[in-house]
C-alpha positions in Angstrom: -15.2 -43.6 7.4 -18.8 -42.4 7.7 -20.5 -39.5 6.0 -18.9 -36.2 4.9 -20.9 -33.0 5.2 -19.8 -30.4 2.6 -21.2 -27.0 3.2 -20.6 -25.4 -0.1 -20.1 -21.8 1.1 -16.7 -21.2 -0.5 -15.5 -20.3 -3.9 -16.0 -22.7 -6.8 -12.3 -23.9 -6.9 -12.4 -24.8 -3.2 -15.7 -26.6 -3.5 -14.5 -28.5 -6.6 -11.3 -29.6 -4.8 -13.3 -30.9 -1.9 -15.7 -32.7 -4.2 -12.8 -34.3 -6.0 -11.3 -35.5 -2.7 -14.7 -37.0 -1.7 -15.0 -38.7 -5.0 -11.4 -40.0 -5.1 -11.9 -41.7 -1.7 -15.4 -43.0 -2.6 -16.9 -41.3 0.5 -20.6 -40.9 1.2 -21.4 -37.2 1.4 -24.2 -34.7 1.8 -23.9 -31.3 0.3 -25.5 -28.1 1.7 -25.6 -25.2 -0.7 -25.8 -22.4 1.8 -25.9 -21.7 5.6 -29.7 -22.0 5.6 -29.5 -25.5 4.0 -26.9 -26.5 6.6 -28.9 -25.4 9.6 -32.0 -27.1 8.2 -30.0 -30.3 7.8 -28.7 -30.1 11.4 -32.2 -29.5 12.8 -34.1 -32.1 10.7 -31.4 -34.8 10.7 -29.4 -34.6 13.9 -29.1 -38.4 13.9 -27.0 -38.3 10.7 -23.7 -37.6 12.4 -20.9 -36.8 9.9 -17.3 -37.8 10.6 -16.0 -34.7 8.9 -17.5 -31.4 7.8 -16.0 -29.0 5.3 -17.1 -25.4 5.6 -16.1 -22.4 3.4 -16.5 -18.9 4.8 -16.2 -16.8 1.6 -20.0 -16.8 1.1 -21.0 -16.4 4.7 -21.8 -13.1 6.3 -20.7 -12.3 9.9 -23.9 -13.7 11.5 -23.7 -16.9 9.5 -20.2 -17.7 10.9 -22.1 -19.0 13.9 -22.8 -22.0 11.7 -19.4 -23.5 12.7 -20.3 -23.3 16.4 -23.7 -24.9 15.6 -21.9 -27.8 13.9 -19.9 -28.4 17.0 -22.9 -28.1 19.3 -25.0 -30.4 17.2 -22.3 -33.0 16.6 -19.6 -32.5 19.3 -17.3 -35.1 17.8 -17.3 -34.0 14.2 -13.9 -33.1 12.7 -14.2 -29.7 10.9 -12.2 -28.3 8.0 -12.8 -24.6 7.6 -11.7 -22.8 4.4 -11.3 -19.3 5.7 -9.2 -16.8 3.7 -10.8 -13.9 5.7 -9.4 -14.9 9.1 -12.8 -14.6 10.6 -12.8 -17.9 12.3 -10.9 -19.0 15.4 -9.6 -22.5 15.7 -11.3 -25.0 18.0 -10.3 -28.5 19.1 -10.9 -31.0 16.2 -10.7 -28.3 13.6 -8.2 -27.2 11.0 -8.4 -23.8 9.3 -7.0 -23.5 5.8 -6.3 -19.8 5.1 -5.6 -20.3 1.4 -6.2 -22.6 -1.5 -2.6 -24.1 -1.3 -3.2 -25.1 2.4 -6.5 -26.8 1.4 -4.8 -28.7 -1.4 -2.0 -29.8 0.9 -4.7 -31.0 3.4 -6.6 -32.9 0.6 -3.5 -35.0 0.0 -4.2 -36.7 3.3 -6.2 -40.0 3.4 -9.5 -39.6 5.2 -8.7 -41.9 8.2 -5.4 -40.1 8.6 -7.0 -36.7 8.5 -9.4 -37.7 11.2 -6.6 -39.1 13.3 -4.6 -36.0 13.0 -7.6 -33.9 14.1 -7.9 -36.1 17.2 -11.0 -37.8 15.9 -11.9 -41.3 14.7 -15.1 -42.5 13.2 -17.9 -40.8 15.1 -19.7 -43.0 17.6 -21.3 -40.5 19.9 -24.8 -39.3 19.2 -25.9 -35.7 18.5 -27.0 -33.1 21.0 -30.7 -32.5 20.8 -30.6 -28.7 20.7 -28.2 -25.8 20.2 -26.6 -24.3 23.2 -23.7 -21.9 23.7 -20.8 -22.0 21.3 -17.8 -24.1 22.1 -14.9 -22.0 23.3 -12.4 -21.1 20.7 -8.7 -22.1 21.0 -6.0 -19.7 19.8 -3.0 -21.2 18.1 0.5 -20.0 19.0 0.7 -17.9 15.9 -2.8 -16.5 16.1 -6.1 -17.8 14.6 -5.9 -20.3 11.8 -2.9 -21.9 10.0 -0.7 -20.9 7.2 0.2 -23.6 4.6 3.5 -24.2 6.4 1.9 -24.5 9.8 -0.7 -26.9 8.3 2.1 -29.0 6.7 3.9 -29.2 10.1 0.7 -30.1 11.9 -0.1 -32.9 9.5 3.5 -34.3 9.8 3.5 -34.2 13.6 0.0 -35.5 14.3 -1.8 -34.8 17.6 0.2 -34.2 20.8 
């Protein structure tokens, strides 16, 4: 697996759990400490395509939620894990939304390659887009935006359809 992008815009317990998963699997990662840092990273290093991005929403205001769309626009093939207890983000292809800490911990039991496979991604080979465009269309799940811990568990057991 290539690089992990960890945008540390969640609570400390979430960020620590993600850091522990990255360390446990000996993955190369780049951390951004806020939305500004993440946007600067995307603009100045679009060639550093991550395989997986973790984004928390607890520390993002409404305007900064666009960061998730910018991730997809910059790196169309990146798998995205969103930690969003506020239900402010709608699911997109190649994305999983953890609505609570338990759902995230369940997800972090998954091996990195398996997580990418279940999100319909593999190691990223496509290059970045050169500029931001419109946001990718959101996809609604059958039960509404995001996943509960039970839905996440079922998704991880089933894999992609």
